[in-house]
C-alpha positions in Angstrom: -20.9 -29.9 -8.0 -18.0 -27.6 -8.2 -18.3 -24.0 -6.8 -17.0 -20.9 -8.5 -13.6 -19.8 -7.3 -13.4 -16.3 -6.2 -10.6 -14.7 -8.3 -8.4 -11.8 -7.2 -7.8 -13.0 -3.8 -5.3 -15.2 -2.0 -6.1 -18.6 -0.9 -4.5 -21.4 1.0 -4.9 -24.6 -0.9 -3.6 -28.0 -0.1 -1.6 -30.2 -2.5 -3.8 -33.1 -3.4 -1.5 -34.7 -6.1 2.0 -34.6 -7.3 2.2 -34.6 -11.1 5.0 -34.1 -13.8 6.0 -30.6 -13.9 4.2 -29.4 -10.8 1.5 -30.1 -8.3 -2.4 -30.1 -8.3 -4.1 -28.0 -5.5 -7.6 -28.7 -4.3 -10.0 -25.8 -4.5 -13.8 -26.1 -4.0 -14.1 -29.3 -6.0 -11.5 -28.4 -8.7 -7.8 -29.1 -9.1 -5.6 -26.3 -10.1 -2.1 -26.9 -11.5 0.9 -25.1 -9.9 4.1 -25.5 -11.9 7.3 -26.8 -10.2 9.2 -23.4 -10.5 6.3 -21.7 -8.5 6.1 -24.6 -5.9 8.0 -24.7 -2.6 10.8 -27.2 -2.3 10.1 -30.7 -0.8 6.3 -30.2 -0.9 4.3 -33.1 -0.1 0.6 -34.1 -0.4 -1.7 -32.3 2.1 0.7 -29.4 2.5 -1.0 -25.9 2.3 0.4 -23.3 -0.2 -0.7 -19.8 -0.2 -1.5 -18.8 -3.9 -3.1 -15.9 -5.7 -6.1 -16.8 -7.9 -6.6 -15.2 -11.3 -8.5 -16.3 -14.5 -6.9 -17.2 -17.8 -7.9 -15.9 -21.2 -10.8 -18.6 -21.2 -11.9 -17.5 -17.7 -10.6 -20.8 -16.1 -9.1 -20.1 -12.6 -5.4 -20.3 -12.3 -3.1 -20.3 -9.2 0.3 -18.7 -8.7 2.7 -18.0 -5.8 3.8 -14.8 -7.5 2.8 -11.7 -5.6 0.6 -9.3 -7.6 1.1 -5.5 -7.1 -2.4 -5.4 -5.9 -5.5 -7.7 -5.4 -9.1 -7.1 -6.2 -10.2 -3.7 -5.0 -6.7 -2.4 -4.4 -4.9 0.5 -6.0 -1.3 0.4 -7.4 1.2 2.1 -9.7 1.6 -0.2 -12.8 3.4 0.1 -16.1 1.7 -0.3 -19.4 3.5 -3.0 -21.4 1.3 -2.8 -24.6 -1.4 -0.9 -26.2 -3.8 -2.6 -28.9 -7.0 -1.6 -30.7 -9.1 -3.2 -28.0 -7.4 -1.8 -25.0 -4.1 -1.5 -22.9 -2.2 -3.9 -20.8 -0.5 -3.4 -17.5 2.2 -5.3 -15.9 1.3 -6.3 -12.2 3.4 -9.3 -11.2 1.2 -12.1 -12.4 1.7 -14.1 -15.7 -1.3 -12.7 -17.4 -1.1 -8.8 -17.9 -3.9 -6.8 -16.6 -6.3 -5.5 -19.3 -7.7 -2.0 -19.3 -10.6 -1.6 -21.6 -10.9 1.9 -23.4 -14.0 2.7 -21.4 -12.0 2.3 -18.1 -9.3 4.7 -19.1 -9.4 8.1 -17.5 -7.1 9.4 -20.4 -5.6 7.2 -23.2 -3.0 5.0 -21.9 0.5 5.1 -23.5 2.8 2.2 -23.7 5.7 2.5 -21.4 4.1 5.0 -19.1 3.0 4.3 -15.5 -0.4 4.7 -14.1 -2.3 4.5 -10.7 -5.1 1.9 -11.4 -7.5 -0.2 -9.3 -7.9 -4.0 -9.9 -11.6 -4.8 -10.5 -14.0 -7.2 -12.3 -15.4 -6.8 -15.7 -19.0 -6.3 -16.3 -19.7 -10.0 -16.3 -17.7 -10.6 -13.1 -15.6 -13.2 -14.7 -12.2 -11.5 -15.4 -10.0 -9.3 -13.5 -9.3 -6.0 -15.3 -7.8 -2.6 -14.3 -9.4 0.9 -14.4 -7.8 4.2 -14.2 -11.1 5.9 -13.7 -10.7 5.8 -9.9 -13.5 8.0 -8.6 -16.2 5.3 -8.9 -14.0 2.9 -7.0 -13.5 4.8 -3.8 -15.2 4.1 -0.6 -17.1 7.2 0.4 -18.3 5.7 3.7 -15.8 7.3 6.1 -17.2 6.3 9.4 -13.9 4.3 10.2 -11.8 7.3 10.1 -11.3 10.5 12.1 -9.2 13.6 12.1 -5.6 13.0 13.0 -5.6 9.3 12.0 -2.2 8.2 10.5 -2.7 6.9 7.1 -0.9 5.5 4.0 -1.1 7.7 0.8 -0.7 6.8 -2.9 -0.4 9.8 -5.2 -2.6 9.4 -8.3 -3.1 12.9 -9.8 -2.6 16.6 -9.7 -5.1 19.5 -9.9 -5.0 23.2 -9.2 -6.2 22.6 -5.6 -3.3 20.1 -4.8 -2.3 16.5 -5.0 -4.9 13.7 -5.2 -4.0 10.7 -3.2 -5.6 7.3 -2.4 -6.0 7.0 1.3 -5.5 3.6 3.0 -6.3 1.8 -0.2 -10.0 2.9 0.2 -10.7 6.6 0.3 -10.3 9.8 -1.9 -8.0 12.4 -0.4 -6.3 15.7 -1.3 -3.0 17.3 -0.1 -3.8 21.0 -0.6 -1.2 22.9 -2.5 -0.1 25.0 0.4 0.8 21.7 2.3 3.0 20.5 -0.7 6.7 21.3 0.0 8.3 19.1 -2.8 7.3 17.5 -6.1 5.2 14.4 -5.6 5.1 12.2 -8.6 2.2 9.8 -9.4 2.9 6.5 -7.8 4.6 8.0 -4.8 3.8 6.2 -1.5 3.7 8.4 1.5 2.6 8.4 5.2 0.3 11.2 6.3 -2.6 12.3 8.6 -6.1 13.2 8.1 -6.6 16.9 8.6 -10.3 17.0 8.2 -13.3 15.0 6.8 -15.3 17.1 4.2 -19.0 17.3 3.8 -18.7 15.3 0.6 -16.8 12.5 2.5 -13.4 13.2 0.8 -10.6 13.6 3.1 -8.1 16.5 3.4 -4.8 15.0 4.4 -1.2 16.4 5.4 2.0 14.5 5.2 2.7 15.2 8.9 0.2 15.9 11.6 0.0 19.4 12.9 1.1 19.4 16.5 3.3 16.7 18.2 3.4 14.4 15.2 5.1 16.9 13.0 8.9 16.5 12.7 9.6 19.9 13.9 7.3 19.7 17.0 8.8 16.2 17.7 12.2 17.8 17.6 11.2 20.4 20.2 9.6 17.8 22.5 12.7 15.5 22.4 15.1 18.4 22.9 13.0 19.8 25.9 13.0 16.2 27.5 16.6 15.8 27.0 17.5 19.0 28.7 15.1 18.2 31.6 16.8 14.8 32.0 20.3 16.3 32.1 21.1 15.6 28.4 20.4 12.0 28.0 17.4 9.6 27.8 17.4 5.8 27.7 15.4 5.6 24.5 16.3 4.3 21.2 15.5 1.9 18.3 14.6 -0.9 20.5 12.4 1.0 22.8 8.8 -0.1 22.8 6.1 2.3 21.5 4.7 2.3 25.1 7.9 3.4 26.5 8.3 6.3 24.1 4.7 7.3 24.5 5.0 7.5 28.4 8.3 9.3 28.1 7.5 11.8 25.4 3.9 11.6 24.6 4.4 10.7 20.8 4.3 7.6 18.7 7.4 5.7 17.9 7.4 6.7 14.3 7.2 10.3 15.3 10.2 9.7 17.6 12.2 8.1 15.0 11.6 10.9 12.6 12.4 13.6 15.2 15.6 11.9 16.4 16.6 11.3 12.7 16.3 14.9 12.0 18.1 15.9 15.2 20.9 13.5 14.4 21.4 14.7 10.9 21.5 18.2 12.3 24.2 17.1 14.7 22.3 18.0 17.8 22.1 14.5 19.4 24.2 11.3 19.4 22.8 7.8 19.3 24.4 5.1 21.3 22.9 1.6 22.0 19.5 2.4 23.2 20.3 6.0 24.4 20.1 9.5 22.9 22.2 12.3 24.2 22.5 16.0 23.5 25.8 17.0 21.6 26.0 20.0 23.9 24.1 19.4 27.1 
């Protein structure tokens, strides 16, 4: 008896047969066809191939080596390629465009425009669809995060209070208006830090951590360390995060941002694993 194959996820499937125009992959008692133009060269029976599983218009599982913009449960900025009487369709890197039913559209979707959407299942759990009604898809269990955690942000909306963001592909976040120093378009991907966890389990975030992780503070720490060391430090691109942490008390990412800003301001020079003051 064949088992249902979970769609919307990656799988590593073994080649079980070479056929004209492609190969057959074994998947839970089924054989999925993968065309030659999507198959690695010189593939042999028994070789594993990493594929993404989706369903065709009839609900039958399909395999592809093309990389989707998002998998099941993830958020991404996607372009609308067509709108019909039954809904909209978004391009996401897979042969079958992603369907957005009218009831899953936060506002009516317009062809040619881009939208942040989440990949989810339809009501029957048989087809992958997209939704721009994001709030119901966020994870409001925030036990895994704490203030000052570094996070990835995806801008999805703008309200009077500030800029709405998806945090780490899971949580609902907001960059307050006072912390926004440049225009942030929907779909922008940024790095930030959690400022606080609110009582409603939404996250207030900033683009840089207040304190040592901020670029200006990182600059000050680096400059002070350089002066104390006589104008030069054996730190650079190849330095390990541990070396930078021990020497300066900051992350490698903060170090790179700080050094980059100082270099643009012509306050330091960078030379093969070493940074030095321009005017010691």
